C-alpha positions in Angstrom: 54.9 -12.3 -8.0 52.0 -14.4 -6.9 54.2 -16.5 -4.6 55.6 -13.4 -3.0 52.1 -11.9 -2.5 51.0 -15.2 -0.9 53.8 -15.2 1.7 53.6 -11.5 2.6 50.9 -11.7 5.2 52.8 -14.5 7.0 56.1 -12.6 7.4 57.4 -11.7 10.8 57.7 -8.0 11.6 61.5 -8.1 11.5 61.3 -8.9 7.7 59.2 -5.8 7.1 61.6 -3.3 8.8 63.7 -2.7 5.7 60.8 -2.2 3.3 59.4 0.4 5.7 62.8 2.1 6.0 63.2 2.1 2.2 59.9 3.8 1.8 60.4 6.3 4.6 64.0 7.2 3.9 63.4 7.4 0.2 60.6 9.9 0.8 62.8 11.8 3.3 65.7 12.1 0.9 63.5 13.0 -2.1 61.7 15.7 -0.2 65.0 17.1 1.1 66.6 17.2 -2.3 63.5 18.7 -3.9 63.5 21.4 -1.2 67.2 22.1 -1.8 67.0 22.4 -5.6 63.7 24.3 -5.8 63.9 28.0 -6.5 60.5 28.8 -5.2 57.6 27.0 -3.4 60.2 24.8 -1.7 57.9 23.2 0.9 55.1 22.7 -1.7 57.6 20.7 -3.8 58.7 18.6 -0.9 55.0 17.7 -0.2 54.5 17.0 -3.9 57.3 14.4 -3.7 55.7 13.0 -0.6 52.3 12.8 -2.4 53.9 11.0 -5.4 55.6 8.5 -3.1 52.3 8.1 -1.2 50.4 7.3 -4.4 53.0 4.7 -5.4 53.0 3.3 -1.9 49.3 2.8 -2.0 49.6 1.1 -5.4 52.3 -1.2 -4.0 50.2 -2.1 -1.0 47.3 -3.0 -3.3 49.5 -5.1 -5.6 51.4 -6.9 -2.8 49.1 -7.2 0.2 51.0 -7.4 3.4 49.8 -7.5 7.0 47.2 -4.9 7.8 49.4 -3.3 10.6 52.2 -2.8 8.1 50.0 -1.4 5.4 48.5 1.1 7.8 51.9 2.1 9.3 53.5 2.4 5.9 50.7 4.6 4.5 50.4 6.8 7.6 54.1 7.2 8.6 56.4 6.6 5.7 55.2 9.3 3.2 53.7 12.6 4.2 55.3 12.9 7.6 58.7 12.1 6.0 58.1 14.7 3.3 57.4 17.2 6.0 60.5 16.2 7.9 62.6 16.3 4.7 61.3 19.9 4.0 62.1 20.9 7.6 65.6 19.5 7.3 66.0 21.4 4.1 64.9 24.6 5.8 67.3 24.0 8.7 70.3 23.4 6.4 69.4 26.3 4.2 69.5 28.7 7.2 73.0 27.5 8.1 74.3 28.0 4.6 73.1 31.6 4.4 
């Protein structure tokens, strides 16, 4: 783990695309599924999933420090905006099913 943490700041941006996509798409899918299975407070539950993912993302960024630009982009883009988008997609697909 220490060796991985040591090389993280030196990685090229192309090596950080897939970790970012994993964080963003995981949050998007989690919020979408939470919205779809919730009986009430659907958007609130989607944001709750985003908040949980955000907390874990902050923890990972503390444990494995990467480049500052990646850490800022990951925290600001990959969690709460994707939770919002997942909830909105859930709303859109719910209206088509009704």
